Backbone atoms as SQL, in Angstrom:
CREATE TABLE atoms (id INTEGER PRIMARY KEY, chain TEXT, resi INTEGER, resn TEXT, atom TEXT, x REAL, y REAL, z REAL);
INSERT INTO atoms VALUES
  (1, 'A', 1, 'UNK', 'N', 7.533, -16.925, 1.170),
  (2, 'A', 1, 'UNK', 'CA', 6.247, -16.851, 1.798),
  (3, 'A', 1, 'UNK', 'C', 6.374, -16.117, 3.129),
  (4, 'A', 2, 'UNK', 'N', 5.320, -15.500, 3.506),
  (5, 'A', 2, 'UNK', 'CA', 5.314, -14.746, 4.752),
  (6, 'A', 2, 'UNK', 'C', 4.254, -15.328, 5.672),
  (7, 'A', 3, 'UNK', 'N', 4.626, -15.603, 6.892),
  (8, 'A', 3, 'UNK', 'CA', 3.713, -16.210, 7.863),
  (9, 'A', 3, 'UNK', 'C', 3.039, -15.136, 8.686),
  (10, 'A', 4, 'UNK', 'N', 1.757, -15.299, 8.915),
  (11, 'A', 4, 'UNK', 'CA', 1.001, -14.399, 9.771),
  (12, 'A', 4, 'UNK', 'C', 0.606, -15.109, 11.045),
  (13, 'A', 5, 'UNK', 'N', 0.590, -14.396, 12.166),
  (14, 'A', 5, 'UNK', 'CA', 0.094, -14.961, 13.425),
  (15, 'A', 5, 'UNK', 'C', -1.400, -15.246, 13.308),
  (16, 'A', 6, 'UNK', 'N', -1.878, -16.142, 14.141),
  (17, 'A', 6, 'UNK', 'CA', -3.279, -16.572, 14.073),
  (18, 'A', 6, 'UNK', 'C', -4.251, -15.415, 14.248),
  (19, 'A', 7, 'UNK', 'N', -3.918, -14.434, 15.063),
  (20, 'A', 7, 'UNK', 'CA', -4.866, -13.343, 15.293),
  (21, 'A', 7, 'UNK', 'C', -4.869, -12.327, 14.158),
  (22, 'A', 8, 'UNK', 'N', -3.992, -12.500, 13.179),
  (23, 'A', 8, 'UNK', 'CA', -3.913, -11.549, 12.073),
  (24, 'A', 8, 'UNK', 'C', -4.497, -12.078, 10.773),
  (25, 'A', 9, 'UNK', 'N', -4.971, -13.317, 10.767),
  (26, 'A', 9, 'UNK', 'CA', -5.370, -13.868, 9.476),
  (27, 'A', 9, 'UNK', 'C', -6.774, -14.445, 9.510),
  (28, 'A', 10, 'UNK', 'N', -7.161, -14.991, 8.390),
  (29, 'A', 10, 'UNK', 'CA', -8.510, -15.520, 8.235),
  (30, 'A', 10, 'UNK', 'C', -8.543, -17.011, 8.519),
  (31, 'A', 11, 'UNK', 'N', -9.733, -17.565, 8.542),
  (32, 'A', 11, 'UNK', 'CA', -9.920, -18.979, 8.839),
  (33, 'A', 11, 'UNK', 'C', -9.881, -19.802, 7.557),
  (34, 'A', 12, 'UNK', 'N', -9.222, -20.952, 7.616),
  (35, 'A', 12, 'UNK', 'CA', -9.152, -21.880, 6.491),
  (36, 'A', 12, 'UNK', 'C', -10.536, -22.457, 6.211),
  (37, 'A', 13, 'UNK', 'N', -10.909, -22.555, 4.948),
  (38, 'A', 13, 'UNK', 'CA', -12.213, -23.097, 4.581),
  (39, 'A', 13, 'UNK', 'C', -12.318, -24.597, 4.830),
  (40, 'A', 14, 'UNK', 'N', -11.188, -25.306, 4.845),
  (41, 'A', 14, 'UNK', 'CA', -11.219, -26.764, 4.992),
  (42, 'A', 14, 'UNK', 'C', -11.106, -27.210, 6.449),
  (43, 'A', 15, 'UNK', 'N', -10.066, -26.741, 7.160),
  (44, 'A', 15, 'UNK', 'CA', -9.801, -27.265, 8.508),
  (45, 'A', 15, 'UNK', 'C', -10.060, -26.231, 9.608),
  (46, 'A', 16, 'UNK', 'N', -10.402, -25.014, 9.217),
  (47, 'A', 16, 'UNK', 'CA', -10.678, -23.920, 10.149),
  (48, 'A', 16, 'UNK', 'C', -9.437, -23.465, 10.923),
  (49, 'A', 17, 'UNK', 'N', -8.252, -23.839, 10.428),
  (50, 'A', 17, 'UNK', 'CA', -7.013, -23.337, 11.011),
  (51, 'A', 17, 'UNK', 'C', -6.879, -21.850, 10.751),
  (52, 'A', 18, 'UNK', 'N', -6.060, -21.172, 11.562),
  (53, 'A', 18, 'UNK', 'CA', -5.933, -19.726, 11.412),
  (54, 'A', 18, 'UNK', 'C', -4.502, -19.264, 11.190),
  (55, 'A', 19, 'UNK', 'N', -3.630, -20.132, 10.711),
  (56, 'A', 19, 'UNK', 'CA', -2.262, -19.733, 10.376),
  (57, 'A', 19, 'UNK', 'C', -2.019, -20.031, 8.910),
  (58, 'A', 20, 'UNK', 'N', -1.640, -19.014, 8.175),
  (59, 'A', 20, 'UNK', 'CA', -1.442, -19.145, 6.736),
  (60, 'A', 20, 'UNK', 'C', -0.107, -18.553, 6.306),
  (61, 'A', 21, 'UNK', 'N', 0.370, -18.991, 5.146),
  (62, 'A', 21, 'UNK', 'CA', 1.480, -18.350, 4.458),
  (63, 'A', 21, 'UNK', 'C', 0.900, -17.590, 3.279),
  (64, 'A', 22, 'UNK', 'N', 1.387, -16.384, 3.054),
  (65, 'A', 22, 'UNK', 'CA', 0.997, -15.625, 1.872),
  (66, 'A', 22, 'UNK', 'C', 1.876, -16.107, 0.724),
  (67, 'A', 23, 'UNK', 'N', 1.275, -16.731, -0.265),
  (68, 'A', 23, 'UNK', 'CA', 2.027, -17.289, -1.381),
  (69, 'A', 23, 'UNK', 'C', 2.315, -16.205, -2.411),
  (70, 'A', 24, 'UNK', 'N', 1.295, -15.431, -2.782),
  (71, 'A', 24, 'UNK', 'CA', 1.491, -14.350, -3.740),
  (72, 'A', 24, 'UNK', 'C', 0.292, -13.428, -3.756),
  (73, 'A', 25, 'UNK', 'N', 0.498, -12.216, -4.270),
  (74, 'A', 25, 'UNK', 'CA', -0.589, -11.259, -4.465),
  (75, 'A', 25, 'UNK', 'C', -1.152, -11.489, -5.858),
  (76, 'A', 26, 'UNK', 'N', -2.460, -11.419, -5.980),
  (77, 'A', 26, 'UNK', 'CA', -3.150, -11.523, -7.266),
  (78, 'A', 26, 'UNK', 'C', -4.145, -10.378, -7.340),
  (79, 'A', 27, 'UNK', 'N', -3.666, -9.261, -7.821),
  (80, 'A', 27, 'UNK', 'CA', -4.505, -8.067, -7.842),
  (81, 'A', 27, 'UNK', 'C', -4.794, -7.621, -6.418),
  (82, 'A', 28, 'UNK', 'N', -6.078, -7.514, -6.081),
  (83, 'A', 28, 'UNK', 'CA', -6.463, -7.115, -4.732),
  (84, 'A', 28, 'UNK', 'C', -6.518, -8.299, -3.777),
  (85, 'A', 29, 'UNK', 'N', -6.406, -9.502, -4.300),
  (86, 'A', 29, 'UNK', 'CA', -6.480, -10.709, -3.470),
  (87, 'A', 29, 'UNK', 'C', -5.086, -11.223, -3.137),
  (88, 'A', 30, 'UNK', 'N', -5.015, -12.023, -2.083),
  (89, 'A', 30, 'UNK', 'CA', -3.776, -12.681, -1.683),
  (90, 'A', 30, 'UNK', 'C', -4.033, -14.174, -1.670),
  (91, 'A', 31, 'UNK', 'N', -3.152, -14.930, -2.317),
  (92, 'A', 31, 'UNK', 'CA', -3.263, -16.385, -2.284),
  (93, 'A', 31, 'UNK', 'C', -2.613, -16.863, -0.995),
  (94, 'A', 32, 'UNK', 'N', -3.414, -17.505, -0.134),
  (95, 'A', 32, 'UNK', 'CA', -2.942, -17.997, 1.155),
  (96, 'A', 32, 'UNK', 'C', -2.856, -19.517, 1.129),
  (97, 'A', 33, 'UNK', 'N', -1.877, -20.060, 1.854),
  (98, 'A', 33, 'UNK', 'CA', -1.764, -21.503, 2.015),
  (99, 'A', 33, 'UNK', 'C', -1.853, -21.822, 3.500),
  (100, 'A', 34, 'UNK', 'N', -2.770, -22.701, 3.858),
  (101, 'A', 34, 'UNK', 'CA', -2.974, -23.067, 5.253),
  (102, 'A', 34, 'UNK', 'C', -1.765, -23.847, 5.773),
  (103, 'A', 35, 'UNK', 'N', -1.284, -23.486, 6.950),
  (104, 'A', 35, 'UNK', 'CA', -0.135, -24.178, 7.540),
  (105, 'A', 35, 'UNK', 'C', -0.504, -25.552, 8.093),
  (106, 'A', 36, 'UNK', 'N', -1.788, -25.827, 8.241),
  (107, 'A', 36, 'UNK', 'CA', -2.210, -27.101, 8.811),
  (108, 'A', 36, 'UNK', 'C', -2.559, -28.125, 7.737),
  (109, 'A', 37, 'UNK', 'N', -3.432, -27.763, 6.806),
  (110, 'A', 37, 'UNK', 'CA', -3.886, -28.748, 5.813),
  (111, 'A', 37, 'UNK', 'C', -3.357, -28.481, 4.412),
  (112, 'A', 38, 'UNK', 'N', -2.765, -27.326, 4.165),
  (113, 'A', 38, 'UNK', 'CA', -2.180, -27.025, 2.865),
  (114, 'A', 38, 'UNK', 'C', -3.141, -26.457, 1.840),
  (115, 'A', 39, 'UNK', 'N', -4.397, -26.251, 2.207),
  (116, 'A', 39, 'UNK', 'CA', -5.366, -25.692, 1.265),
  (117, 'A', 39, 'UNK', 'C', -4.929, -24.297, 0.849),
  (118, 'A', 40, 'UNK', 'N', -5.005, -24.045, -0.442),
  (119, 'A', 40, 'UNK', 'CA', -4.715, -22.699, -0.950),
  (120, 'A', 40, 'UNK', 'C', -6.040, -22.027, -1.274),
  (121, 'A', 41, 'UNK', 'N', -6.183, -20.798, -0.823),
  (122, 'A', 41, 'UNK', 'CA', -7.413, -20.057, -1.076),
  (123, 'A', 41, 'UNK', 'C', -7.098, -18.584, -1.253),
  (124, 'A', 42, 'UNK', 'N', -7.917, -17.915, -2.066),
  (125, 'A', 42, 'UNK', 'CA', -7.767, -16.482, -2.254),
  (126, 'A', 42, 'UNK', 'C', -8.497, -15.749, -1.145),
  (127, 'A', 43, 'UNK', 'N', -7.884, -14.707, -0.644),
  (128, 'A', 43, 'UNK', 'CA', -8.491, -13.905, 0.414),
  (129, 'A', 43, 'UNK', 'C', -8.424, -12.442, 0.012),
  (130, 'A', 44, 'UNK', 'N', -9.552, -11.774, 0.087),
  (131, 'A', 44, 'UNK', 'CA', -9.599, -10.349, -0.222),
  (132, 'A', 44, 'UNK', 'C', -9.455, -9.503, 1.027),
  (133, 'A', 45, 'UNK', 'N', -9.583, -10.118, 2.182),
  (134, 'A', 45, 'UNK', 'CA', -9.494, -9.378, 3.432),
  (135, 'A', 45, 'UNK', 'C', -8.220, -9.703, 4.207),
  (136, 'A', 46, 'UNK', 'N', -7.232, -10.299, 3.539),
  (137, 'A', 46, 'UNK', 'CA', -5.977, -10.640, 4.217),
  (138, 'A', 46, 'UNK', 'C', -5.206, -9.364, 4.542),
  (139, 'A', 47, 'UNK', 'N', -4.593, -9.312, 5.707),
  (140, 'A', 47, 'UNK', 'CA', -3.805, -8.122, 6.061),
  (141, 'A', 47, 'UNK', 'C', -2.569, -8.023, 5.176),
  (142, 'A', 48, 'UNK', 'N', -2.057, -6.832, 5.054),
  (143, 'A', 48, 'UNK', 'CA', -0.828, -6.646, 4.291),
  (144, 'A', 48, 'UNK', 'C', 0.303, -7.375, 4.990),
  (145, 'A', 49, 'UNK', 'N', 1.171, -8.059, 4.234),
  (146, 'A', 49, 'UNK', 'CA', 2.300, -8.742, 4.867),
  (147, 'A', 49, 'UNK', 'C', 3.221, -7.740, 5.549),
  (148, 'A', 50, 'UNK', 'N', 3.756, -8.087, 6.688),
  (149, 'A', 50, 'UNK', 'CA', 4.671, -7.175, 7.366),
  (150, 'A', 50, 'UNK', 'C', 5.980, -7.046, 6.594),
  (151, 'A', 51, 'UNK', 'N', 6.480, -5.841, 6.456),
  (152, 'A', 51, 'UNK', 'CA', 7.759, -5.618, 5.787),
  (153, 'A', 51, 'UNK', 'C', 8.803, -5.438, 6.877),
  (154, 'A', 52, 'UNK', 'N', 9.443, -6.498, 7.217),
  (155, 'A', 52, 'UNK', 'CA', 10.351, -6.529, 8.349),
  (156, 'A', 52, 'UNK', 'C', 11.766, -6.820, 7.855),
  (157, 'A', 53, 'UNK', 'N', 12.675, -5.894, 8.091),
  (158, 'A', 53, 'UNK', 'CA', 14.050, -6.084, 7.646),
  (159, 'A', 53, 'UNK', 'C', 14.769, -7.161, 8.456),
  (160, 'A', 54, 'UNK', 'N', 14.158, -7.643, 9.522),
  (161, 'A', 54, 'UNK', 'CA', 14.776, -8.720, 10.291),
  (162, 'A', 54, 'UNK', 'C', 14.262, -10.080, 9.840),
  (163, 'A', 55, 'UNK', 'N', 13.508, -10.104, 8.741),
  (164, 'A', 55, 'UNK', 'CA', 13.015, -11.376, 8.207),
  (165, 'A', 55, 'UNK', 'C', 14.213, -12.276, 7.892),
  (166, 'A', 56, 'UNK', 'N', 14.035, -13.558, 8.088),
  (167, 'A', 56, 'UNK', 'CA', 15.126, -14.512, 7.882),
  (168, 'A', 56, 'UNK', 'C', 14.798, -15.458, 6.736),
  (169, 'A', 57, 'UNK', 'N', 15.827, -15.850, 6.023),
  (170, 'A', 57, 'UNK', 'CA', 15.672, -16.813, 4.936),
  (171, 'A', 57, 'UNK', 'C', 15.290, -18.166, 5.518),
  (172, 'A', 58, 'UNK', 'N', 14.373, -18.835, 4.866),
  (173, 'A', 58, 'UNK', 'CA', 13.925, -20.143, 5.339),
  (174, 'A', 58, 'UNK', 'C', 14.798, -21.288, 4.847),
  (175, 'A', 59, 'UNK', 'N', 15.390, -21.143, 3.678),
  (176, 'A', 59, 'UNK', 'CA', 16.184, -22.236, 3.124),
  (177, 'A', 59, 'UNK', 'C', 17.309, -21.691, 2.251),
  (178, 'A', 60, 'UNK', 'N', 18.116, -22.592, 1.748),
  (179, 'A', 60, 'UNK', 'CA', 19.226, -22.188, 0.891),
  (180, 'A', 60, 'UNK', 'C', 20.505, -21.970, 1.674),
  (181, 'A', 61, 'UNK', 'N', 21.485, -21.463, 0.980),
  (182, 'A', 61, 'UNK', 'CA', 22.820, -21.249, 1.545),
  (183, 'A', 61, 'UNK', 'C', 22.814, -20.346, 2.775),
  (184, 'A', 62, 'UNK', 'N', 21.922, -19.374, 2.777),
  (185, 'A', 62, 'UNK', 'CA', 21.882, -18.388, 3.863),
  (186, 'A', 62, 'UNK', 'C', 20.687, -18.599, 4.798),
  (187, 'A', 63, 'UNK', 'N', 20.211, -19.821, 4.915),
  (188, 'A', 63, 'UNK', 'CA', 19.055, -20.119, 5.762),
  (189, 'A', 63, 'UNK', 'C', 19.307, -19.658, 7.198),
  (190, 'A', 64, 'UNK', 'N', 18.311, -18.992, 7.778),
  (191, 'A', 64, 'UNK', 'CA', 18.398, -18.511, 9.148),
  (192, 'A', 64, 'UNK', 'C', 19.024, -17.136, 9.295),
  (193, 'A', 65, 'UNK', 'N', 19.553, -16.582, 8.218),
  (194, 'A', 65, 'UNK', 'CA', 20.198, -15.268, 8.281),
  (195, 'A', 65, 'UNK', 'C', 19.224, -14.165, 7.891),
  (196, 'A', 66, 'UNK', 'N', 19.421, -12.986, 8.479),
  (197, 'A', 66, 'UNK', 'CA', 18.629, -11.815, 8.090),
  (198, 'A', 66, 'UNK', 'C', 19.201, -11.272, 6.788),
  (199, 'A', 67, 'UNK', 'N', 18.440, -10.386, 6.168),
  (200, 'A', 67, 'UNK', 'CA', 18.885, -9.759, 4.921),
  (201, 'A', 67, 'UNK', 'C', 20.175, -8.984, 5.162),
  (202, 'A', 68, 'UNK', 'N', 20.241, -8.274, 6.275),
  (203, 'A', 68, 'UNK', 'CA', 21.447, -7.510, 6.601),
  (204, 'A', 68, 'UNK', 'C', 22.649, -8.441, 6.753),
  (205, 'A', 69, 'UNK', 'N', 22.473, -9.569, 7.442),
  (206, 'A', 69, 'UNK', 'CA', 23.568, -10.523, 7.629),
  (207, 'A', 69, 'UNK', 'C', 24.028, -11.107, 6.295),
  (208, 'A', 70, 'UNK', 'N', 23.078, -11.378, 5.416),
  (209, 'A', 70, 'UNK', 'CA', 23.430, -11.901, 4.089),
  (210, 'A', 70, 'UNK', 'C', 24.230, -10.874, 3.315),
  (211, 'A', 71, 'UNK', 'N', 23.815, -9.621, 3.384),
  (212, 'A', 71, 'UNK', 'CA', 24.499, -8.549, 2.651),
  (213, 'A', 71, 'UNK', 'C', 25.959, -8.425, 3.072),
  (214, 'A', 72, 'UNK', 'N', 26.286, -8.761, 4.300),
  (215, 'A', 72, 'UNK', 'CA', 27.651, -8.639, 4.804),
  (216, 'A', 72, 'UNK', 'C', 28.530, -9.851, 4.457),
  (217, 'A', 73, 'UNK', 'N', 27.936, -10.902, 3.882),
  (218, 'A', 73, 'UNK', 'CA', 28.696, -12.091, 3.504),
  (219, 'A', 73, 'UNK', 'C', 29.371, -11.890, 2.146),
  (220, 'A', 74, 'UNK', 'N', 30.393, -12.700, 1.897),
  (221, 'A', 74, 'UNK', 'CA', 31.040, -12.673, 0.587),
  (222, 'A', 74, 'UNK', 'C', 29.990, -13.062, -0.463),
  (223, 'A', 75, 'UNK', 'N', 29.832, -12.259, -1.478),
  (224, 'A', 75, 'UNK', 'CA', 28.847, -12.430, -2.553),
  (225, 'A', 75, 'UNK', 'C', 27.403, -12.313, -2.064),
  (226, 'A', 76, 'UNK', 'N', 27.206, -11.815, -0.856),
  (227, 'A', 76, 'UNK', 'CA', 25.858, -11.663, -0.320),
  (228, 'A', 76, 'UNK', 'C', 25.015, -10.680, -1.105),
  (229, 'A', 77, 'UNK', 'N', 25.609, -9.561, -1.502),
  (230, 'A', 77, 'UNK', 'CA', 24.873, -8.545, -2.273),
  (231, 'A', 77, 'UNK', 'C', 24.421, -9.133, -3.612),
  (232, 'A', 78, 'UNK', 'N', 25.288, -9.906, -4.253),
  (233, 'A', 78, 'UNK', 'CA', 24.915, -10.550, -5.524),
  (234, 'A', 78, 'UNK', 'C', 23.762, -11.526, -5.319),
  (235, 'A', 79, 'UNK', 'N', 23.782, -12.241, -4.196),
  (236, 'A', 79, 'UNK', 'CA', 22.708, -13.179, -3.884),
  (237, 'A', 79, 'UNK', 'C', 21.383, -12.442, -3.700),
  (238, 'A', 80, 'UNK', 'N', 21.418, -11.322, -2.979),
  (239, 'A', 80, 'UNK', 'CA', 20.205, -10.535, -2.781),
  (240, 'A', 80, 'UNK', 'C', 19.673, -9.982, -4.103),
  (241, 'A', 81, 'UNK', 'N', 20.554, -9.526, -4.962),
  (242, 'A', 81, 'UNK', 'CA', 20.143, -9.033, -6.280),
  (243, 'A', 81, 'UNK', 'C', 19.531, -10.155, -7.111),
  (244, 'A', 82, 'UNK', 'N', 20.081, -11.365, -6.969),
  (245, 'A', 82, 'UNK', 'CA', 19.548, -12.527, -7.675),
  (246, 'A', 82, 'UNK', 'C', 18.129, -12.849, -7.182),
  (247, 'A', 83, 'UNK', 'N', 17.898, -12.727, -5.895),
  (248, 'A', 83, 'UNK', 'CA', 16.563, -12.972, -5.341),
  (249, 'A', 83, 'UNK', 'C', 15.542, -12.031, -5.982),
  (250, 'A', 84, 'UNK', 'N', 15.901, -10.762, -6.117),
  (251, 'A', 84, 'UNK', 'CA', 14.986, -9.789, -6.702),
  (252, 'A', 84, 'UNK', 'C', 14.737, -10.117, -8.172),
  (253, 'A', 85, 'UNK', 'N', 15.792, -10.442, -8.915),
  (254, 'A', 85, 'UNK', 'CA', 15.642, -10.748, -10.346),
  (255, 'A', 85, 'UNK', 'C', 14.768, -11.965, -10.586),
  (256, 'A', 86, 'UNK', 'N', 14.903, -12.971, -9.751),
  (257, 'A', 86, 'UNK', 'CA', 14.161, -14.223, -9.950),
  (258, 'A', 86, 'UNK', 'C', 12.878, -14.299, -9.140),
  (259, 'A', 87, 'UNK', 'N', 12.559, -13.206, -8.421),
  (260, 'A', 87, 'UNK', 'CA', 11.365, -13.149, -7.572),
  (261, 'A', 87, 'UNK', 'C', 11.348, -14.307, -6.581),
  (262, 'A', 88, 'UNK', 'N', 12.466, -14.485, -5.921),
  (263, 'A', 88, 'UNK', 'CA', 12.624, -15.553, -4.945),
  (264, 'A', 88, 'UNK', 'C', 12.065, -15.194, -3.582),
  (265, 'A', 89, 'UNK', 'N', 12.469, -15.991, -2.595),
  (266, 'A', 89, 'UNK', 'CA', 11.996, -15.841, -1.221),
  (267, 'A', 89, 'UNK', 'C', 12.263, -14.429, -0.693),
  (268, 'A', 90, 'UNK', 'N', 11.268, -13.823, -0.080),
  (269, 'A', 90, 'UNK', 'CA', 11.347, -12.482, 0.505),
  (270, 'A', 90, 'UNK', 'C', 11.692, -11.403, -0.524),
  (271, 'A', 91, 'UNK', 'N', 11.293, -11.603, -1.759),
  (272, 'A', 91, 'UNK', 'CA', 11.639, -10.702, -2.857),
  (273, 'A', 91, 'UNK', 'C', 11.302, -9.238, -2.562),
  (274, 'A', 92, 'UNK', 'N', 10.094, -8.981, -2.071),
  (275, 'A', 92, 'UNK', 'CA', 9.679, -7.599, -1.822),
  (276, 'A', 92, 'UNK', 'C', 10.511, -6.948, -0.725),
  (277, 'A', 93, 'UNK', 'N', 10.786, -7.673, 0.323),
  (278, 'A', 93, 'UNK', 'CA', 11.574, -7.137, 1.432),
  (279, 'A', 93, 'UNK', 'C', 13.017, -6.888, 0.985),
  (280, 'A', 94, 'UNK', 'N', 13.569, -7.828, 0.235),
  (281, 'A', 94, 'UNK', 'CA', 14.942, -7.677, -0.268),
  (282, 'A', 94, 'UNK', 'C', 15.028, -6.485, -1.206),
  (283, 'A', 95, 'UNK', 'N', 14.034, -6.313, -2.056),
  (284, 'A', 95, 'UNK', 'CA', 14.022, -5.191, -2.991),
  (285, 'A', 95, 'UNK', 'C', 14.028, -3.861, -2.237),
  (286, 'A', 96, 'UNK', 'N', 13.218, -3.756, -1.192),
  (287, 'A', 96, 'UNK', 'CA', 13.190, -2.525, -0.396),
  (288, 'A', 96, 'UNK', 'C', 14.516, -2.305, 0.324),
  (289, 'A', 97, 'UNK', 'N', 15.110, -3.381, 0.823),
  (290, 'A', 97, 'UNK', 'CA', 16.397, -3.274, 1.501),
  (291, 'A', 97, 'UNK', 'C', 17.458, -2.757, 0.539),
  (292, 'A', 98, 'UNK', 'N', 17.519, -3.323, -0.667),
  (293, 'A', 98, 'UNK', 'CA', 18.532, -2.910, -1.631),
  (294, 'A', 98, 'UNK', 'C', 18.333, -1.457, -2.058),
  (295, 'A', 99, 'UNK', 'N', 17.092, -1.049, -2.238),
  (296, 'A', 99, 'UNK', 'CA', 16.815, 0.336, -2.626),
  (297, 'A', 99, 'UNK', 'C', 17.244, 1.300, -1.517),
  (298, 'A', 100, 'UNK', 'N', 17.034, 0.922, -0.278),
  (299, 'A', 100, 'UNK', 'CA', 17.363, 1.793, 0.841),
  (300, 'A', 100, 'UNK', 'C', 18.868, 1.827, 1.135),
  (301, 'A', 101, 'UNK', 'N', 19.594, 0.799, 0.741),
  (302, 'A', 101, 'UNK', 'CA', 21.006, 0.729, 1.103),
  (303, 'A', 101, 'UNK', 'C', 21.961, 1.126, -0.023),
  (304, 'A', 102, 'UNK', 'N', 21.441, 1.696, -1.081),
  (305, 'A', 102, 'UNK', 'CA', 22.327, 2.109, -2.183),
  (306, 'A', 102, 'UNK', 'C', 22.839, 3.502, -2.013);
């Protein structure tokens, strides 16, 4: 999931919070999850998620590490390839990183 700052996103229909995680793209819409109440809603006006190579893993063996740092670890490249195959956390960013670093 990708987190957006409050000034970059839309308002939650339930609690009026303004911080969301982008769960997935569904055609032209983005499924957002509110960071405050957990409501999931489709948004057609959500900004494009930032593609940042300094994004960090939220959980797992490499939690807190950037994609570049993971790639430099033993079996890190295999882990990144596994993320792309299974559409795991930061899949799109990892896919772009792997394409650029080959």
